[in-house]
mmCIF file of the N, C-alpha and C atoms, coordinates in Angstrom:
data_MODEL
# 
_entry.id   MODEL 
# 
loop_
_atom_site.group_PDB 
_atom_site.id 
_atom_site.type_symbol 
_atom_site.label_atom_id 
_atom_site.label_alt_id 
_atom_site.label_comp_id 
_atom_site.label_asym_id 
_atom_site.label_entity_id 
_atom_site.label_seq_id 
_atom_site.pdbx_PDB_ins_code 
_atom_site.Cartn_x 
_atom_site.Cartn_y 
_atom_site.Cartn_z 
_atom_site.occupancy 
_atom_site.B_iso_or_equiv 
_atom_site.pdbx_formal_charge 
_atom_site.auth_seq_id 
_atom_site.auth_comp_id 
_atom_site.auth_asym_id 
_atom_site.auth_atom_id 
_atom_site.pdbx_PDB_model_num 
ATOM 1   N N  . MET A 1 1  ? -21.694 18.541  -9.552  1.00 0.00 ? 1  MET A N  1 
ATOM 2   C CA . MET A 1 1  ? -21.796 17.100  -9.519  1.00 0.00 ? 1  MET A CA 1 
ATOM 3   C C  . MET A 1 1  ? -20.529 16.443  -10.065 1.00 0.00 ? 1  MET A C  1 
ATOM 4   N N  . GLU A 1 2  ? -19.980 17.022  -11.131 1.00 0.00 ? 2  GLU A N  1 
ATOM 5   C CA . GLU A 1 2  ? -18.792 16.435  -11.744 1.00 0.00 ? 2  GLU A CA 1 
ATOM 6   C C  . GLU A 1 2  ? -17.595 16.479  -10.796 1.00 0.00 ? 2  GLU A C  1 
ATOM 7   N N  . LYS A 1 3  ? -17.417 17.605  -10.078 1.00 0.00 ? 3  LYS A N  1 
ATOM 8   C CA . LYS A 1 3  ? -16.286 17.705  -9.155  1.00 0.00 ? 3  LYS A CA 1 
ATOM 9   C C  . LYS A 1 3  ? -16.422 16.724  -8.001  1.00 0.00 ? 3  LYS A C  1 
ATOM 10  N N  . GLY A 1 4  ? -17.659 16.467  -7.600  1.00 0.00 ? 4  GLY A N  1 
ATOM 11  C CA . GLY A 1 4  ? -17.884 15.491  -6.540  1.00 0.00 ? 4  GLY A CA 1 
ATOM 12  C C  . GLY A 1 4  ? -17.495 14.084  -6.963  1.00 0.00 ? 4  GLY A C  1 
ATOM 13  N N  . LEU A 1 5  ? -17.811 13.726  -8.201  1.00 0.00 ? 5  LEU A N  1 
ATOM 14  C CA . LEU A 1 5  ? -17.445 12.405  -8.703  1.00 0.00 ? 5  LEU A CA 1 
ATOM 15  C C  . LEU A 1 5  ? -15.937 12.272  -8.876  1.00 0.00 ? 5  LEU A C  1 
ATOM 16  N N  . ILE A 1 6  ? -15.295 13.355  -9.286  1.00 0.00 ? 6  ILE A N  1 
ATOM 17  C CA . ILE A 1 6  ? -13.837 13.338  -9.421  1.00 0.00 ? 6  ILE A CA 1 
ATOM 18  C C  . ILE A 1 6  ? -13.187 13.141  -8.058  1.00 0.00 ? 6  ILE A C  1 
ATOM 19  N N  . ALA A 1 7  ? -13.677 13.867  -7.054  1.00 0.00 ? 7  ALA A N  1 
ATOM 20  C CA . ALA A 1 7  ? -13.131 13.721  -5.701  1.00 0.00 ? 7  ALA A CA 1 
ATOM 21  C C  . ALA A 1 7  ? -13.390 12.321  -5.154  1.00 0.00 ? 7  ALA A C  1 
ATOM 22  N N  . LEU A 1 8  ? -14.565 11.783  -5.423  1.00 0.00 ? 8  LEU A N  1 
ATOM 23  C CA . LEU A 1 8  ? -14.897 10.441  -4.958  1.00 0.00 ? 8  LEU A CA 1 
ATOM 24  C C  . LEU A 1 8  ? -14.006 9.388   -5.610  1.00 0.00 ? 8  LEU A C  1 
ATOM 25  N N  . SER A 1 9  ? -13.756 9.524   -6.896  1.00 0.00 ? 9  SER A N  1 
ATOM 26  C CA . SER A 1 9  ? -12.903 8.545   -7.567  1.00 0.00 ? 9  SER A CA 1 
ATOM 27  C C  . SER A 1 9  ? -11.457 8.635   -7.086  1.00 0.00 ? 9  SER A C  1 
ATOM 28  N N  . ALA A 1 10 ? -10.974 9.833   -6.792  1.00 0.00 ? 10 ALA A N  1 
ATOM 29  C CA . ALA A 1 10 ? -9.626  9.969   -6.241  1.00 0.00 ? 10 ALA A CA 1 
ATOM 30  C C  . ALA A 1 10 ? -9.557  9.363   -4.845  1.00 0.00 ? 10 ALA A C  1 
ATOM 31  N N  . ALA A 1 11 ? -10.597 9.557   -4.052  1.00 0.00 ? 11 ALA A N  1 
ATOM 32  C CA . ALA A 1 11 ? -10.622 8.979   -2.704  1.00 0.00 ? 11 ALA A CA 1 
ATOM 33  C C  . ALA A 1 11 ? -10.665 7.459   -2.762  1.00 0.00 ? 11 ALA A C  1 
ATOM 34  N N  . ILE A 1 12 ? -11.401 6.920   -3.714  1.00 0.00 ? 12 ILE A N  1 
ATOM 35  C CA . ILE A 1 12 ? -11.465 5.464   -3.857  1.00 0.00 ? 12 ILE A CA 1 
ATOM 36  C C  . ILE A 1 12 ? -10.102 4.908   -4.268  1.00 0.00 ? 12 ILE A C  1 
ATOM 37  N N  . ALA A 1 13 ? -9.387  5.626   -5.130  1.00 0.00 ? 13 ALA A N  1 
ATOM 38  C CA . ALA A 1 13 ? -8.052  5.181   -5.547  1.00 0.00 ? 13 ALA A CA 1 
ATOM 39  C C  . ALA A 1 13 ? -7.106  5.092   -4.354  1.00 0.00 ? 13 ALA A C  1 
ATOM 40  N N  . ILE A 1 14 ? -7.162  6.076   -3.471  1.00 0.00 ? 14 ILE A N  1 
ATOM 41  C CA . ILE A 1 14 ? -6.304  6.066   -2.279  1.00 0.00 ? 14 ILE A CA 1 
ATOM 42  C C  . ILE A 1 14 ? -6.768  4.985   -1.307  1.00 0.00 ? 14 ILE A C  1 
ATOM 43  N N  . ALA A 1 15 ? -8.077  4.891   -1.080  1.00 0.00 ? 15 ALA A N  1 
ATOM 44  C CA . ALA A 1 15 ? -8.603  3.962   -0.080  1.00 0.00 ? 15 ALA A CA 1 
ATOM 45  C C  . ALA A 1 15 ? -8.339  2.507   -0.443  1.00 0.00 ? 15 ALA A C  1 
ATOM 46  N N  . VAL A 1 16 ? -8.577  2.161   -1.683  1.00 0.00 ? 16 VAL A N  1 
ATOM 47  C CA . VAL A 1 16 ? -8.388  0.766   -2.093  1.00 0.00 ? 16 VAL A CA 1 
ATOM 48  C C  . VAL A 1 16 ? -6.918  0.379   -2.030  1.00 0.00 ? 16 VAL A C  1 
ATOM 49  N N  . SER A 1 17 ? -6.047  1.254   -2.491  1.00 0.00 ? 17 SER A N  1 
ATOM 50  C CA . SER A 1 17 ? -4.617  0.929   -2.429  1.00 0.00 ? 17 SER A CA 1 
ATOM 51  C C  . SER A 1 17 ? -4.130  0.889   -0.987  1.00 0.00 ? 17 SER A C  1 
ATOM 52  N N  . GLY A 1 18 ? -4.666  1.740   -0.134  1.00 0.00 ? 18 GLY A N  1 
ATOM 53  C CA . GLY A 1 18 ? -4.280  1.704   1.277   1.00 0.00 ? 18 GLY A CA 1 
ATOM 54  C C  . GLY A 1 18 ? -4.744  0.430   1.967   1.00 0.00 ? 18 GLY A C  1 
ATOM 55  N N  . LEU A 1 19 ? -5.970  0.002   1.694   1.00 0.00 ? 19 LEU A N  1 
ATOM 56  C CA . LEU A 1 19 ? -6.473  -1.241  2.283   1.00 0.00 ? 19 LEU A CA 1 
ATOM 57  C C  . LEU A 1 19 ? -5.698  -2.460  1.768   1.00 0.00 ? 19 LEU A C  1 
ATOM 58  N N  . ALA A 1 20 ? -5.364  -2.457  0.488   1.00 0.00 ? 20 ALA A N  1 
ATOM 59  C CA . ALA A 1 20 ? -4.600  -3.575  -0.071  1.00 0.00 ? 20 ALA A CA 1 
ATOM 60  C C  . ALA A 1 20 ? -3.208  -3.644  0.548   1.00 0.00 ? 20 ALA A C  1 
ATOM 61  N N  . THR A 1 21 ? -2.600  -2.490  0.758   1.00 0.00 ? 21 THR A N  1 
ATOM 62  C CA . THR A 1 21 ? -1.280  -2.460  1.385   1.00 0.00 ? 21 THR A CA 1 
ATOM 63  C C  . THR A 1 21 ? -1.347  -2.941  2.824   1.00 0.00 ? 21 THR A C  1 
ATOM 64  N N  . ALA A 1 22 ? -2.358  -2.508  3.557   1.00 0.00 ? 22 ALA A N  1 
ATOM 65  C CA . ALA A 1 22 ? -2.505  -2.939  4.950   1.00 0.00 ? 22 ALA A CA 1 
ATOM 66  C C  . ALA A 1 22 ? -2.689  -4.447  5.039   1.00 0.00 ? 22 ALA A C  1 
ATOM 67  N N  . TRP A 1 23 ? -3.495  -5.006  4.140   1.00 0.00 ? 23 TRP A N  1 
ATOM 68  C CA . TRP A 1 23 ? -3.713  -6.451  4.145   1.00 0.00 ? 23 TRP A CA 1 
ATOM 69  C C  . TRP A 1 23 ? -2.413  -7.194  3.826   1.00 0.00 ? 23 TRP A C  1 
ATOM 70  N N  . ALA A 1 24 ? -1.687  -6.727  2.810   1.00 0.00 ? 24 ALA A N  1 
ATOM 71  C CA . ALA A 1 24 ? -0.439  -7.385  2.417   1.00 0.00 ? 24 ALA A CA 1 
ATOM 72  C C  . ALA A 1 24 ? 0.597   -7.303  3.529   1.00 0.00 ? 24 ALA A C  1 
ATOM 73  N N  . GLN A 1 25 ? 0.707   -6.137  4.151   1.00 0.00 ? 25 GLN A N  1 
ATOM 74  C CA . GLN A 1 25 ? 1.696   -5.995  5.213   1.00 0.00 ? 25 GLN A CA 1 
ATOM 75  C C  . GLN A 1 25 ? 1.338   -6.803  6.447   1.00 0.00 ? 25 GLN A C  1 
ATOM 76  N N  . SER A 1 26 ? 0.055   -6.988  6.707   1.00 0.00 ? 26 SER A N  1 
ATOM 77  C CA . SER A 1 26 ? -0.315  -7.820  7.855   1.00 0.00 ? 26 SER A CA 1 
ATOM 78  C C  . SER A 1 26 ? 0.108   -9.269  7.628   1.00 0.00 ? 26 SER A C  1 
ATOM 79  N N  . LYS A 1 27 ? -0.073  -9.747  6.413   1.00 0.00 ? 27 LYS A N  1 
ATOM 80  C CA . LYS A 1 27 ? 0.331   -11.125 6.114   1.00 0.00 ? 27 LYS A CA 1 
ATOM 81  C C  . LYS A 1 27 ? 1.853   -11.266 6.126   1.00 0.00 ? 27 LYS A C  1 
ATOM 82  N N  . ILE A 1 28 ? 2.544   -10.308 5.534   1.00 0.00 ? 28 ILE A N  1 
ATOM 83  C CA . ILE A 1 28 ? 4.005   -10.366 5.502   1.00 0.00 ? 28 ILE A CA 1 
ATOM 84  C C  . ILE A 1 28 ? 4.574   -10.201 6.904   1.00 0.00 ? 28 ILE A C  1 
ATOM 85  N N  . GLY A 1 29 ? 3.974   -9.326  7.691   1.00 0.00 ? 29 GLY A N  1 
ATOM 86  C CA . GLY A 1 29 ? 4.470   -9.090  9.048   1.00 0.00 ? 29 GLY A CA 1 
ATOM 87  C C  . GLY A 1 29 ? 4.344   -10.303 9.940   1.00 0.00 ? 29 GLY A C  1 
ATOM 88  N N  . SER A 1 30 ? 3.210   -10.991 9.881   1.00 0.00 ? 30 SER A N  1 
ATOM 89  C CA . SER A 1 30 ? 3.047   -12.168 10.732  1.00 0.00 ? 30 SER A CA 1 
ATOM 90  C C  . SER A 1 30 ? 3.977   -13.301 10.294  1.00 0.00 ? 30 SER A C  1 
ATOM 91  N N  . ALA A 1 31 ? 4.112   -13.490 8.995   1.00 0.00 ? 31 ALA A N  1 
ATOM 92  C CA . ALA A 1 31 ? 5.035   -14.519 8.507   1.00 0.00 ? 31 ALA A CA 1 
ATOM 93  C C  . ALA A 1 31 ? 6.479   -14.126 8.793   1.00 0.00 ? 31 ALA A C  1 
ATOM 94  N N  . GLY A 1 32 ? 6.767   -12.842 8.679   1.00 0.00 ? 32 GLY A N  1 
ATOM 95  C CA . GLY A 1 32 ? 8.125   -12.365 8.944   1.00 0.00 ? 32 GLY A CA 1 
ATOM 96  C C  . GLY A 1 32 ? 8.513   -12.507 10.403  1.00 0.00 ? 32 GLY A C  1 
ATOM 97  N N  . ALA A 1 33 ? 7.572   -12.271 11.308  1.00 0.00 ? 33 ALA A N  1 
ATOM 98  C CA . ALA A 1 33 ? 7.873   -12.429 12.731  1.00 0.00 ? 33 ALA A CA 1 
ATOM 99  C C  . ALA A 1 33 ? 8.220   -13.878 13.048  1.00 0.00 ? 33 ALA A C  1 
ATOM 100 N N  . GLY A 1 34 ? 7.485   -14.796 12.441  1.00 0.00 ? 34 GLY A N  1 
ATOM 101 C CA . GLY A 1 34 ? 7.800   -16.209 12.650  1.00 0.00 ? 34 GLY A CA 1 
ATOM 102 C C  . GLY A 1 34 ? 9.150   -16.585 12.058  1.00 0.00 ? 34 GLY A C  1 
ATOM 103 N N  . ALA A 1 35 ? 9.452   -16.031 10.893  1.00 0.00 ? 35 ALA A N  1 
ATOM 104 C CA . ALA A 1 35 ? 10.737  -16.338 10.253  1.00 0.00 ? 35 ALA A CA 1 
ATOM 105 C C  . ALA A 1 35 ? 11.905  -15.772 11.053  1.00 0.00 ? 35 ALA A C  1 
ATOM 106 N N  . ILE A 1 36 ? 11.742  -14.558 11.577  1.00 0.00 ? 36 ILE A N  1 
ATOM 107 C CA . ILE A 1 36 ? 12.817  -13.951 12.358  1.00 0.00 ? 36 ILE A CA 1 
ATOM 108 C C  . ILE A 1 36 ? 13.007  -14.693 13.678  1.00 0.00 ? 36 ILE A C  1 
ATOM 109 N N  . ALA A 1 37 ? 11.926  -15.224 14.246  1.00 0.00 ? 37 ALA A N  1 
ATOM 110 C CA . ALA A 1 37 ? 12.049  -15.990 15.488  1.00 0.00 ? 37 ALA A CA 1 
ATOM 111 C C  . ALA A 1 37 ? 12.878  -17.256 15.279  1.00 0.00 ? 37 ALA A C  1 
ATOM 112 N N  . GLU A 1 38 ? 12.746  -17.858 14.102  1.00 0.00 ? 38 GLU A N  1 
ATOM 113 C CA . GLU A 1 38 ? 13.499  -19.081 13.836  1.00 0.00 ? 38 GLU A CA 1 
ATOM 114 C C  . GLU A 1 38 ? 14.896  -18.804 13.291  1.00 0.00 ? 38 GLU A C  1 
ATOM 115 N N  . LYS A 1 39 ? 15.017  -17.792 12.416  1.00 0.00 ? 39 LYS A N  1 
ATOM 116 C CA . LYS A 1 39 ? 16.311  -17.465 11.802  1.00 0.00 ? 39 LYS A CA 1 
ATOM 117 C C  . LYS A 1 39 ? 16.506  -15.950 11.846  1.00 0.00 ? 39 LYS A C  1 
ATOM 118 N N  . PRO A 1 40 ? 17.186  -15.435 12.876  1.00 0.00 ? 40 PRO A N  1 
ATOM 119 C CA . PRO A 1 40 ? 17.355  -13.981 13.003  1.00 0.00 ? 40 PRO A CA 1 
ATOM 120 C C  . PRO A 1 40 ? 18.134  -13.334 11.849  1.00 0.00 ? 40 PRO A C  1 
ATOM 121 N N  . GLU A 1 41 ? 18.867  -14.103 11.093  1.00 0.00 ? 41 GLU A N  1 
ATOM 122 C CA . GLU A 1 41 ? 19.663  -13.525 10.008  1.00 0.00 ? 41 GLU A CA 1 
ATOM 123 C C  . GLU A 1 41 ? 18.810  -13.095 8.811   1.00 0.00 ? 41 GLU A C  1 
ATOM 124 N N  . VAL A 1 42 ? 17.536  -13.424 8.770   1.00 0.00 ? 42 VAL A N  1 
ATOM 125 C CA . VAL A 1 42 ? 16.674  -13.017 7.661   1.00 0.00 ? 42 VAL A CA 1 
ATOM 126 C C  . VAL A 1 42 ? 15.971  -11.687 7.930   1.00 0.00 ? 42 VAL A C  1 
ATOM 127 N N  . SER A 1 43 ? 16.340  -10.993 8.989   1.00 0.00 ? 43 SER A N  1 
ATOM 128 C CA . SER A 1 43 ? 15.639  -9.755  9.350   1.00 0.00 ? 43 SER A CA 1 
ATOM 129 C C  . SER A 1 43 ? 15.769  -8.681  8.266   1.00 0.00 ? 43 SER A C  1 
ATOM 130 N N  . GLY A 1 44 ? 16.899  -8.596  7.590   1.00 0.00 ? 44 GLY A N  1 
ATOM 131 C CA . GLY A 1 44 ? 17.069  -7.617  6.512   1.00 0.00 ? 44 GLY A CA 1 
ATOM 132 C C  . GLY A 1 44 ? 16.136  -7.886  5.346   1.00 0.00 ? 44 GLY A C  1 
ATOM 133 N N  . THR A 1 45 ? 15.987  -9.150  5.014   1.00 0.00 ? 45 THR A N  1 
ATOM 134 C CA . THR A 1 45 ? 15.079  -9.531  3.928   1.00 0.00 ? 45 THR A CA 1 
ATOM 135 C C  . THR A 1 45 ? 13.634  -9.216  4.289   1.00 0.00 ? 45 THR A C  1 
ATOM 136 N N  . ILE A 1 46 ? 13.262  -9.458  5.540   1.00 0.00 ? 46 ILE A N  1 
ATOM 137 C CA . ILE A 1 46 ? 11.888  -9.205  5.970   1.00 0.00 ? 46 ILE A CA 1 
ATOM 138 C C  . ILE A 1 46 ? 11.592  -7.701  5.934   1.00 0.00 ? 46 ILE A C  1 
ATOM 139 N N  . ILE A 1 47 ? 12.551  -6.885  6.310   1.00 0.00 ? 47 ILE A N  1 
ATOM 140 C CA . ILE A 1 47 ? 12.350  -5.430  6.256   1.00 0.00 ? 47 ILE A CA 1 
ATOM 141 C C  . ILE A 1 47 ? 12.111  -4.983  4.818   1.00 0.00 ? 47 ILE A C  1 
ATOM 142 N N  . ILE A 1 48 ? 12.867  -5.535  3.888   1.00 0.00 ? 48 ILE A N  1 
ATOM 143 C CA . ILE A 1 48 ? 12.673  -5.194  2.478   1.00 0.00 ? 48 ILE A CA 1 
ATOM 144 C C  . ILE A 1 48 ? 11.299  -5.670  2.005   1.00 0.00 ? 48 ILE A C  1 
ATOM 145 N N  . LEU A 1 49 ? 10.895  -6.870  2.403   1.00 0.00 ? 49 LEU A N  1 
ATOM 146 C CA . LEU A 1 49 ? 9.587   -7.386  2.008   1.00 0.00 ? 49 LEU A CA 1 
ATOM 147 C C  . LEU A 1 49 ? 8.449   -6.567  2.605   1.00 0.00 ? 49 LEU A C  1 
ATOM 148 N N  . MET A 1 50 ? 8.660   -5.971  3.780   1.00 0.00 ? 50 MET A N  1 
ATOM 149 C CA . MET A 1 50 ? 7.636   -5.109  4.371   1.00 0.00 ? 50 MET A CA 1 
ATOM 150 C C  . MET A 1 50 ? 7.526   -3.783  3.633   1.00 0.00 ? 50 MET A C  1 
ATOM 151 N N  . ALA A 1 51 ? 8.604   -3.337  3.007   1.00 0.00 ? 51 ALA A N  1 
ATOM 152 C CA . ALA A 1 51 ? 8.602   -2.046  2.312   1.00 0.00 ? 51 ALA A CA 1 
ATOM 153 C C  . ALA A 1 51 ? 8.018   -2.140  0.898   1.00 0.00 ? 51 ALA A C  1 
ATOM 154 N N  . ILE A 1 52 ? 8.056   -3.296  0.300   1.00 0.00 ? 52 ILE A N  1 
ATOM 155 C CA . ILE A 1 52 ? 7.594   -3.445  -1.087  1.00 0.00 ? 52 ILE A CA 1 
ATOM 156 C C  . ILE A 1 52 ? 6.116   -3.085  -1.269  1.00 0.00 ? 52 ILE A C  1 
ATOM 157 N N  . PRO A 1 53 ? 5.194   -3.511  -0.394  1.00 0.00 ? 53 PRO A N  1 
ATOM 158 C CA . PRO A 1 53 ? 3.782   -3.158  -0.610  1.00 0.00 ? 53 PRO A CA 1 
ATOM 159 C C  . PRO A 1 53 ? 3.497   -1.659  -0.522  1.00 0.00 ? 53 PRO A C  1 
ATOM 160 N N  . GLU A 1 54 ? 4.384   -0.883  0.061   1.00 0.00 ? 54 GLU A N  1 
ATOM 161 C CA . GLU A 1 54 ? 4.177   0.565   0.136   1.00 0.00 ? 54 GLU A CA 1 
ATOM 162 C C  . GLU A 1 54 ? 4.092   1.198   -1.251  1.00 0.00 ? 54 GLU A C  1 
ATOM 163 N N  . THR A 1 55 ? 4.639   0.525   -2.251  1.00 0.00 ? 55 THR A N  1 
ATOM 164 C CA . THR A 1 55 ? 4.548   1.074   -3.600  1.00 0.00 ? 55 THR A CA 1 
ATOM 165 C C  . THR A 1 55 ? 3.106   1.114   -4.087  1.00 0.00 ? 55 THR A C  1 
ATOM 166 N N  . MET A 1 56 ? 2.250   0.226   -3.546  1.00 0.00 ? 56 MET A N  1 
ATOM 167 C CA . MET A 1 56 ? 0.839   0.256   -3.950  1.00 0.00 ? 56 MET A CA 1 
ATOM 168 C C  . MET A 1 56 ? 0.177   1.560   -3.515  1.00 0.00 ? 56 MET A C  1 
ATOM 169 N N  . VAL A 1 57 ? 0.503   2.033   -2.307  1.00 0.00 ? 57 VAL A N  1 
ATOM 170 C CA . VAL A 1 57 ? -0.078  3.295   -1.835  1.00 0.00 ? 57 VAL A CA 1 
ATOM 171 C C  . VAL A 1 57 ? 0.465   4.461   -2.645  1.00 0.00 ? 57 VAL A C  1 
ATOM 172 N N  . ILE A 1 58 ? 1.750   4.425   -2.952  1.00 0.00 ? 58 ILE A N  1 
ATOM 173 C CA . ILE A 1 58 ? 2.339   5.500   -3.749  1.00 0.00 ? 58 ILE A CA 1 
ATOM 174 C C  . ILE A 1 58 ? 1.691   5.556   -5.127  1.00 0.00 ? 58 ILE A C  1 
ATOM 175 N N  . LEU A 1 59 ? 1.485   4.394   -5.736  1.00 0.00 ? 59 LEU A N  1 
ATOM 176 C CA . LEU A 1 59 ? 0.832   4.366   -7.049  1.00 0.00 ? 59 LEU A CA 1 
ATOM 177 C C  . LEU A 1 59 ? -0.622  4.810   -6.961  1.00 0.00 ? 59 LEU A C  1 
ATOM 178 N N  . GLY A 1 60 ? -1.314  4.460   -5.890  1.00 0.00 ? 60 GLY A N  1 
ATOM 179 C CA . GLY A 1 60 ? -2.676  4.933   -5.686  1.00 0.00 ? 60 GLY A CA 1 
ATOM 180 C C  . GLY A 1 60 ? -2.726  6.446   -5.544  1.00 0.00 ? 60 GLY A C  1 
ATOM 181 N N  . PHE A 1 61 ? -1.740  7.009   -4.849  1.00 0.00 ? 61 PHE A N  1 
ATOM 182 C CA . PHE A 1 61 ? -1.665  8.455   -4.713  1.00 0.00 ? 61 PHE A CA 1 
ATOM 183 C C  . PHE A 1 61 ? -1.408  9.111   -6.070  1.00 0.00 ? 61 PHE A C  1 
ATOM 184 N N  . VAL A 1 62 ? -0.528  8.532   -6.860  1.00 0.00 ? 62 VAL A N  1 
ATOM 185 C CA . VAL A 1 62 ? -0.233  9.081   -8.182  1.00 0.00 ? 62 VAL A CA 1 
ATOM 186 C C  . VAL A 1 62 ? -1.479  9.042   -9.066  1.00 0.00 ? 62 VAL A C  1 
ATOM 187 N N  . ILE A 1 63 ? -2.217  7.955   -9.005  1.00 0.00 ? 63 ILE A N  1 
ATOM 188 C CA . ILE A 1 63 ? -3.452  7.848   -9.782  1.00 0.00 ? 63 ILE A CA 1 
ATOM 189 C C  . ILE A 1 63 ? -4.462  8.900   -9.318  1.00 0.00 ? 63 ILE A C  1 
ATOM 190 N N  . ALA A 1 64 ? -4.584  9.095   -7.997  1.00 0.00 ? 64 ALA A N  1 
ATOM 191 C CA . ALA A 1 64 ? -5.512  10.095  -7.469  1.00 0.00 ? 64 ALA A CA 1 
ATOM 192 C C  . ALA A 1 64 ? -5.129  11.506  -7.939  1.00 0.00 ? 64 ALA A C  1 
ATOM 193 N N  . VAL A 1 65 ? -3.837  11.811  -7.935  1.00 0.00 ? 65 VAL A N  1 
ATOM 194 C CA . VAL A 1 65 ? -3.385  13.116  -8.427  1.00 0.00 ? 65 VAL A CA 1 
ATOM 195 C C  . VAL A 1 65 ? -3.685  13.261  -9.908  1.00 0.00 ? 65 VAL A C  1 
ATOM 196 N N  . MET A 1 66 ? -3.465  12.197  -10.674 1.00 0.00 ? 66 MET A N  1 
ATOM 197 C CA . MET A 1 66 ? -3.759  12.255  -12.102 1.00 0.00 ? 66 MET A CA 1 
ATOM 198 C C  . MET A 1 66 ? -5.255  12.460  -12.349 1.00 0.00 ? 66 MET A C  1 
ATOM 199 N N  . ILE A 1 67 ? -6.090  11.840  -11.528 1.00 0.00 ? 67 ILE A N  1 
ATOM 200 C CA . ILE A 1 67 ? -7.537  12.020  -11.679 1.00 0.00 ? 67 ILE A CA 1 
ATOM 201 C C  . ILE A 1 67 ? -7.923  13.466  -11.393 1.00 0.00 ? 67 ILE A C  1 
ATOM 202 N N  . ILE A 1 68 ? -7.370  14.016  -10.320 1.00 0.00 ? 68 ILE A N  1 
ATOM 203 C CA . ILE A 1 68 ? -7.742  15.388  -9.926  1.00 0.00 ? 68 ILE A CA 1 
ATOM 204 C C  . ILE A 1 68 ? -7.192  16.413  -10.919 1.00 0.00 ? 68 ILE A C  1 
ATOM 205 N N  . LEU A 1 69 ? -5.961  16.261  -11.339 1.00 0.00 ? 69 LEU A N  1 
ATOM 206 C CA . LEU A 1 69 ? -5.358  17.241  -12.242 1.00 0.00 ? 69 LEU A CA 1 
ATOM 207 C C  . LEU A 1 69 ? -5.746  17.041  -13.703 1.00 0.00 ? 69 LEU A C  1 
ATOM 208 N N  . GLY A 1 70 ? -6.375  15.940  -14.012 1.00 0.00 ? 70 GLY A N  1 
ATOM 209 C CA . GLY A 1 70 ? -6.759  15.665  -15.392 1.00 0.00 ? 70 GLY A CA 1 
ATOM 210 C C  . GLY A 1 70 ? -7.947  16.471  -15.873 1.00 0.00 ? 70 GLY A C  1 
ATOM 211 N N  . THR A 1 71 ? -8.534  17.260  -14.979 1.00 0.00 ? 71 THR A N  1 
ATOM 212 C CA . THR A 1 71 ? -9.713  18.010  -15.398 1.00 0.00 ? 71 THR A CA 1 
ATOM 213 C C  . THR A 1 71 ? -9.365  19.415  -15.819 1.00 0.00 ? 71 THR A C  1 
# 
């Protein structure tokens, strides 16, 4: 039972961070497409802004590894 709860908590850590990243990138992507349509010179900034939310998934993965290896 304990190993099942550990696996479930690690899965929740990955799932929640993945869903949060997807939501953030959808908002940034739609706003970024509009910004690039009006001012093409901001494309570099938009690419950087699209990459920033990926840190949430990386941190979720690190937390999941810490949960699994902490036993």
